[in-house]
N, C-alpha and C positions, 0 to 999 in steps of 0.2 A: 504493500500500500504506500501511496505517496505521503510525503510530509512537507507540504509547501505552505509556509505562513504568509499572511498578508504583507508583513514587513519582517525582514530578518536582520535585526540589529547585531546579532552575534557574528554573522558573517562579516559585517563591516568592521567590527572590533578586531576580529582575528586577522584581517588584512592589514590593519594599522597598529597591531598590538605593540611592537617595539617602540614606535613613535609616541603612542598615547601613554604607555606605561612610563616612559622616560619623562614626559612632560608632567604627568601627575606626580611622580616621585619628586621631581625638582620643586614643584610648588609646595608639596607637603614638607619637604626637608627645609625649605626656606620659610615655612609657616606664613606664606604670603597669600592670605585667603580673601581679603577685602581690599578693593581699590589698589591692586598691584600693577606691576609692569605689564603683565599679560593682558590685562583689561585695556590699558592704554594702547598697547600695540594692536590688539584685535580691533579696536574701534578705528584706528588709522587704516589698517589693512582691509577691513570690510568696507569702509567708505571708499577706498581706492578701487576695490573690486567692483563696487556698484557705480562708480563714476560720479559720486556726490561729494560735497564739501565735508559733511559731518555725519558721524554715526554716534549715537548715544545708546549704550547697551543697558538693558534693564532686565527685570526678573522674568518677564514672560511677554508673549505677544499681546496678551490682554492688558498688561501694564503699559505697554507701548501705546496702545490705542487710548487707554484712559488718560495717560499723561499728555498725549497729543491734544486731546480735547481740552484738558485742563490748561495747557499752555496757550491755546488759541483764545480762551476766554470769550466764547461765542454768545453767552447770555441766553435768554429765552428764545425759542424758535424751533424750527423743524430740521431734522437731518434725514436725508433720503438714503436708504440702504436696500439691497436686494433681499427678498424674503427667503431665499435658500442660501443660508450661511450659518456658521457656528454662532451660538447665542452670544458669545463675547462681543461680536460686532454691535449688537443691540444693547447689551448691558451697560456698556460704558457711556452710551448716549444718555440714558436716564440718570446715571450716576453723576453726570455733569449738567443736570437740570435742563435737558433738552428733550424734545418730543421726537419719537420715531415715526417715519413715514416709509412704509414698505412699497416696493415696486416688484413686478414680476420679472422673470428671467427669460433669456433668449431660448428658443426652441432647440437650437443646434449646439450652441457653445456652453450652455448652462450659466453664462455670465449675465449680469444685470442688463435688462432691456433698456437701451438708451432712449427709444421712443417713449417708453414708460417713464423714464426719468424726466424727459422734456415735459410730459403732461403733468408730472407731479410737482414741478417747481412753482412756488408761489412767492409772494413778497415776504413770507415768513421763513423761507428756506435759508438756513445759515450755512449748511455744509452738505456735501455728498460724499458717501463712502463707497467708492468702487471696490468690490471684493474680487481679487484676482484668484478665482476659484479653481481648485484642482491642479494648478500649475500654469494657468494661462492668464495673461493680462487682459483687462478691459482695454478697448481702444481709447487710450488717454487723450490723443489728439482730437478725436471726435467728441469726447466728453468736454474737453476744454472749449471747443468751438460751440458746442451746444449751450454752454454757460454764457459765453460771450463776455460782455462787459459787466455783468452782474457781480455783486460782491458776495460770492459764494465760495467758501473754502473747500478744498479737496483734501481728504485724508485717505490715502490708499491703505486698504487692508490687504497687505501682501504676505500674510502669514503662511500662505501655501505656495508662494511663487518666487522665492529667492532665485535669482539667475535668469528669470524670464524677461523678455522684451517684446515689443511689437513695433514694426517698421524701424528696427534698430534702436528704439528708445526704451530705456529701462526705467527702473523705479525712481520716483521723486523728481522727475524732469518736468512733469506737467501738474504737479501737486504741491501743496504746502509741506506735507509730511507723508512719508510712507512708513508703515509699521510692519515689522517682520517677526516671525516666531522661530525659535530654535528648539521647540519641543522635540524629544528624541527621535520621533519618526519622520520629521521633516527632511527635506533634501539636504539641509545643513542642520544637523541636530546635536544638541548638547547631551550630557548625561544627567538631565534633570530639566527643569523649566528654564527658559531663557528667551530673550527677545531684544529688539532694538528699534530705534526710530532713525530714519534717514531723512536728511533735509539739506537744502542748499542755503538755509538761513542760519547764520551764526547766532542771531538773536534768539530764535526758537530753540536751537540746540543748547545754548547756554542756560536758557530758562528750564528746559527739561532736565538738564544735568543737575540743576539745583533742586528741582522738584523731586527727583529720584532719591536725593540724599539729604532729606530733612531741611531743605532750603539753604544749604551751604554752598558757597563757592569753593572750588578745589583748593584755593590758597588760604581759606579762612576756616580752619577746623572748628573753632569755637564760636564763630559768628554765623547766625542763622538770618539771612536777609529776608526770607519769606518762610511761611509755613510750608512744609513739604511732606514727603512720604519716605518709606523705606522700600525702594523698588530697584536697588542696585543689582546688577549681575555680578556674581562672585567671581573671583580671580581664577578659581579652578575651572569653572565652566568656560571662561574666556580662553584659558590655555588649551582646553580640549578643542574648542572651536577654531583656534589658530591652526592646530594640526590639521583638522578636517578641511578648512578652507583651501588649503593647498591642493586638495584632491577634488574639489567641488566640480570643476568643469569636466573632468574625466567621468565623474559620476553622472552628471547631467547628460552627457553623450550616451552613456550606457542606458539611462532611462529612455531616452529618445529612440535608441536602437530597439529596446524591448517593446516599446509602444508600436513601432513599425512591424515587428514580428507578430504581435497580437493582431494588428490590422490585416496583415497578410493571411494569417491562419484562420481568421474569422470572417473574411470578406464575403464568403459565399453562404454564410449562415443567415438566412432571411429573418430569423427571430431575434437577431442581435443588431442593434444600432451602434455603430462605432463612434468614438468621440470625434468631434469636428474641431479642427485647428483653423484659426483665422488666417487669411493670407498674410504673409510677411511676419508671422508671429513665431517666437521661440517659446514653445510649450515645454516646460520642464517635468511634467508628469509626476507631480507629487503623488497623485493617485491616478490609476487608469480606470476611467469610468465609462461603462457601456450602459445602454438601455436594453432590457430584455423582457420577453414575455414570461409569465409564470416565474417571476423572480425568486420568490421564497422557496418554491419547489426546487429550482435550480441550485440555490444556495445549499439546501439540504443535501442534494445529490453530490455536489462538490465536496461538502464536508464529509460525507460518508466515504469518499474516496481520498481523503487526506489533503484537500485543498481548502484553505481559508479564504474568506471574502469579507467585504464590508459594505456599508451603505452610508454615503455622505451627501445628504442626510435624509433619514426616513420620514421626518415630520417637519414641514416648513414652519418658520417661526410664528406665523400668524395663527397656527393651530396648536402651538405649545401652551400648556396650562398657565405658564408665567405671563402670557399676554391675553388671557381670556378677557381681561378688563377692557381691552380695546374694542370689543364687540365685533371682531372680524369672524368670518365663517368660511366653511368649505365652499369653494366656488369663487371666492374673491380673487384668487391668484391661480387661475386654471393651469397655466403651463408648469409652474413649480409643483403643483399638486399632481399633475399627470406624471411628471418626471420622478417624483418622490416614490411612486408606486412601482417604478421600473428600474431605477438606477442601481447599478451593482459595481462595486470596486473590486477588481481582480488583483491578485498579487503583483506588486511593483516595487522593485528595488534594484540597484545596480548589479548586484551579484546574481540575480535571477538568470538562469541559463536558457538558451534556446530550446534545449530538450525539455526543460520544465514547462516553458511556455507552450510548446507543442502539445505536451500531455494535457495541460489545462484546457486547451482549445479542443482537443480530441474528446475530452469528457463533456464539454459543452455541446459539441455536435452529437455525441452519443445520447445525451439527455433528450435533445429534441427529436432525434430519430426514434427513440423508444417511447416517447411520450407525445 
């Protein structure tokens, strides 16, 4: 029987074991756990990799989103987000005293529907959060053109799309701030929670750096200029991320190769809708998501044969109990609801072999032939 996990973090560790063990040992021996040199160096190296002026590393992708809103001080108003995203995208909006306005998603790419965004903008709109879902970016140039001269901030939720771009343009080029996650399963993952904000504004970066560290400037340990939070990324995670960052492009190419293998092996299976990549987009395939008929039965069949799978996400946010108070109902966002009943995430990680992918696809074909 097969044993193919959805994500295999052990395989990645084994490939980098000497580098990672040496870095972890170095940090522990020097007892450099908080605000150390590896954190400073990672912020510089990651900013350079992303082609932006500043990176401020924080405890999680959620912390990055929260502090982005806190730094922008938007005040009362609405924030437009897609209805198919992780709840963190919505949570931070209410935590910053703003109102959520959901929009539906695109039928092919799963990304936020820009026509829906256009219709949702009102004089009360303070910000839009394009969620770069599954490893593919929203067309940021099109979004910026749609906003035009209106004073609407853009905060990119790029927690699933480190390394992605569209039309050669990466994160934080058409936005005020881009927020990323280093959750262990992400394309660039720590060994615990982690995240960062990316921006070309020194003013915003300095403010977020203070907010993450109890309102202190780096040079004034005992002076708290503003009230802040404890949202620092620890030095150990930064060191691990520095090691991994050197291998990121190689891993992204492997993910893209694996996606193309899936596409090739599944192209003739009529019950499977393959993921759509936008023209001129670099999709990094954090997850490989297809739409299938009889999804739950297929999942069980794969599980019985030793293949794990996932769903990102089975319940759109407007149908989550946490948002019952908004009075939204089934049918309000039909595309997201349709997709939620059919989306399936297949195993995806750089170390996945062609033979494993072939066997997964053979099982999928076998299921539909037998059922």
